[in-house]
N, C-alpha and C positions, 0 to 999 in steps of 0.2 A: 355571224352569229350574233344575237341579238343582245342589247345588253338587259336582258331578265335573266338569261341564260349564262350569260357569265359571273350575275349578280352582282353588278357594277350599283345597283341601286337598292334600295329596301326601304319599307315604310314607316316611320317613326314621328309615331299621332302627328300632329299635323306638316310637320315638317321634313321634306324628302332631303335625305343626305346619301353622301358615300357610305357603301357599309364596310366597315373598317377590319371583319371579319376576312372578307374576301381581297381588298386592297393592300391588306398590313394580315397576314396570316398570324402574326407575332402578337395580334393588338388583344388578344383574350390576358394576358398578361400587362396591359396598359390598364390602369385607371382611367374611370371615366371622368375626371378632371383633364389627366392630360389627353383624352381622346376629342373632347371638346375643346382644349388650347389649340390643336392640330387642325381639327375641323375652323376653327376659327381664322388661324393664319391660311389653309387653302382658300378660304375664302377672300379674305383680304389680297390674295395674290393674285386671285382669278379677278376681281375687282379691279387694280391695279394694273392688270395686264387689258382688260378691256379697255380701260382710259387710255393707254399706250396704244393701244389700236388706232382707237378711234380717234387721237389726236395725228397719228400720223395718217391717216385716210382724209384729214379737214384739210393739213399740210400739205397734201399730196393734190386735193382740189383746188383748194386755193394758188397754188404754184400755175396750176394747169390753166383758171380762169384768168389769171392774168397775163397770158400770152395771148388773149384770144384779138379777133384784128376789130371784129364785134359780134354783140350780143344781144340776144332777146330773152324776154322774163316769159315765166307763166306763173302767175298767182292762184291761188284756191283755197279762198278760206272756208274752212268748212264749221257747222255750229251745230251739237249736238245736246239734245235736253240734258242729259246727266254729267255730260262732260264739259272742259271748256273748249272754246275755240279755239281752231289754229291755222295758221295762213300756212300755206305750203309753196317754196318760192320755187320752181324748177331755172333753170337756165339752159340756153342751148346757143353754143358760141362756135365763132370760127376763127381760125389760128390762120398765118403767114402761109402756112403749108396747104390749106382748104380743107383739113382736117378738120370735121364738125364732132362736135361734145356735147349730148346733153345726158344733165346731173340732174340728180337733188339736189342744191344747193341749202337749202332750210327749210326745216319744219320748225317754225315760231309758235309757242301759247302764249295766245290773246288774253289778257286779264282786265276785267269789266266789259267793256262795248265795243264791238269790231265796229268803230267808226270810218271814216276815210283816212283821218288824221292818226290814227292808230296804226293803220294800215301802212299807212305812210311811211309812218316812224320805223315801224318795226321793217320797213323794207329799206329805207336808208343804213337801218344798223347792219342789214344783211352786206349791204353793198360795200360798205366801211368796212367791214371785218373781213371779206373776202378780196378787196385790194380790185375789184372793180372800178372800172372808171364810167361817169356819164356820158362823155362824151361818145363813147365807145356804144351805148345802149343804141338800138335802131326800133325795137317792136317790145310789146307789151302784151298778152293776152289775158284777159280775168275772166273772172267769171260773171254768173248773172245777180250777186248780192248786192241788195242796195246802195251803201257803199263805194260801189265801184262805177254802177251805172246812171244816176241821176244827171241833173244840170248843173247844180251846184255845190262846188265843193267835193268835187268827186277826186276818188284816187289819180285818175287820169290827169286832173285841170292842175292837182299838185305838183304830179311829174312833170307838168310842160312847165311850171312855173320853176320848179328847182332848175331844168334845163335850161331858162332861162337863167337864171342866177349864174350857172357856171358856165355862161355866154355858149354854149353847142347850140350852132346853126341849124343841122340837121334835125327836121320834125323824127317825131316817137312815131310808128304806126301803132294807134292802139286797136286790137277786134276780140270781138265775144266770142267766148269757144264756142266752137259747133255744137259738140259734145254734151252743152249746158243747154243752147239752143235746139237740139232734138228733144231730150228730155222735159223742156217745158211746151216744147207740141205737142207731144204724146201723151202728155198729161190730160 
């Protein structure tokens, strides 16, 4: 059965909310103030539950990435005209049992400009927050935005400086995303 057949939702002005008549058959005897109070409690309960589930998923992912022997990152910065820019950070890691994990690690809103320093700071925050270690980073894939591809003060240079500060001996392999290259060539 579809939700419309069950009568779980009804249109009420601009707000869509659960129909009290179908959920609570005795709701005809409940005052509108009581209905609003119950709806507020239901909304708060749903919001709390979503927050709990989100925190649990983040904890599980952080636990999993801390077990990586090596990992690589994929960075994709998107800029829209009407929306603020976002930095998507994906991780691919391998643990000691050679199990490969690929996940969206973080989606960071970028405030203001999206310079290499801004992207690098967001990346450092993500790595620190998730418990990844710099010396286990083996590769980074980036898109073609200018802050990631130039010769001076670009993201890859900042990452290499950070690795030197952390006394990491192994170099990080930096690649340009093949899908972005194909899109550039076809345009």
